[in-house]
C-alpha positions as CSV (number, residue, x, y, z in Angstrom):
1,C,45.6,17.6,-88.1
2,G,43.5,20.4,-86.8
3,V,43.5,24.0,-86.6
4,P,42.9,26.6,-83.7
5,F,39.3,27.6,-82.9
6,S,40.2,31.1,-84.1
7,C,40.4,29.6,-87.8
8,C,36.9,28.6,-87.6
9,L,34.0,30.1,-89.5
10,A,31.6,31.4,-86.9
11,D,28.3,29.6,-87.0
12,P,25.6,32.4,-86.3
13,A,23.0,29.9,-85.0
14,E,25.2,28.8,-82.1
15,S,25.4,31.1,-79.2
16,V,28.5,29.2,-77.6
17,V,31.9,29.2,-79.4
18,N,32.7,26.0,-80.5
19,T,36.4,25.5,-79.3
20,Q,36.7,21.8,-81.1
21,C,35.5,22.8,-84.3
22,G,38.8,22.6,-86.1
23,Y,39.7,19.1,-84.6
24,D,40.8,16.8,-87.6
25,V,39.4,19.1,-90.2
26,R,42.6,18.9,-92.4
27,A,42.5,14.9,-92.3
28,R,39.3,15.5,-94.4
29,D,40.5,14.5,-98.1
30,N,38.1,16.8,-100.1
31,K,39.8,20.3,-99.4
32,K,36.5,22.0,-100.7
33,E,34.7,21.3,-97.3
34,W,37.5,23.0,-95.7
35,N,36.2,26.4,-96.9
36,S,32.8,25.8,-95.2
37,V,34.4,25.2,-92.0
38,I,37.7,26.7,-91.6
39,Y,39.2,30.2,-92.6
40,V,41.8,28.9,-95.3
41,K,43.3,32.5,-96.4
42,G,46.1,33.5,-94.3
43,C,45.9,37.0,-92.2
44,M,48.2,38.5,-94.5
45,A,46.3,37.6,-97.9
46,A,43.0,38.7,-96.3
47,L,44.7,42.1,-95.3
48,E,46.1,42.3,-98.8
49,D,42.6,41.9,-99.8
50,W,40.8,44.1,-97.8
51,L,43.2,47.2,-97.9
52,P,43.1,48.4,-101.1
53,R,39.1,48.3,-100.8
54,N,39.4,50.6,-98.0
55,L,42.2,52.6,-98.6
56,Y,40.4,55.5,-98.4
57,T,38.7,55.0,-95.0
58,V,42.0,53.9,-93.7
59,A,43.7,57.2,-95.0
60,I,41.1,59.4,-93.6
61,V,41.2,57.7,-90.1
62,F,44.9,58.3,-89.9
63,I,44.7,61.9,-90.9
64,V,42.3,62.4,-88.4
65,I,44.0,60.8,-85.6
66,S,47.4,62.8,-86.8
67,L,45.3,66.0,-86.8
68,L,44.0,65.3,-83.3
69,Q,47.4,64.3,-82.1
70,M,48.9,67.9,-83.6
71,V,46.2,69.7,-81.9
72,G,46.6,68.1,-78.5
73,I,50.6,68.9,-78.7
74,Y,49.8,72.5,-79.7
75,L,47.5,72.9,-76.7
76,A,50.3,71.2,-74.3
77,K,52.9,73.8,-75.8
78,T,50.3,76.6,-75.4
79,L,49.6,75.6,-71.7
80,I,53.1,75.1,-71.0
81,S,54.0,78.9,-72.3
82,D,51.0,80.3,-70.3
83,I,52.5,78.7,-67.2
84,E,55.7,79.9,-67.7
85,K,54.6,83.5,-68.3
86,V,52.4,83.3,-64.9
87,K,55.8,82.0,-62.8
88,C,57.8,84.8,-64.6
89,R,55.4,87.6,-63.1
90,R,56.0,86.4,-59.8
C-alpha cells in the first residue's frame, strides 16, 4: 500500500520532486524503514508538538495582527467621520 507523495520526506539532493516516492512503502515489513522514507506522524500530532515550542511566537504574531486590524478600523472610522463633517458643511 502506498502513500501520497506529500507524505514523503524531501531529499535535498534531488532537484525534481519524486511523485512516486510513496509507492508501495507500507508494504515493507520493517516499519523502521518508513521513518527514512515518509512522515509517519500525522499533521495534528506534529502541530501538537510544534505549537508549545512556538507558543510565544504565535501569540506575538496574533497580537500584532490584531493591533494592525484595530488601527485599520480606527483609521476607517476617522475617515468616515471626516467625510461626514465635510458633507454637513455644504
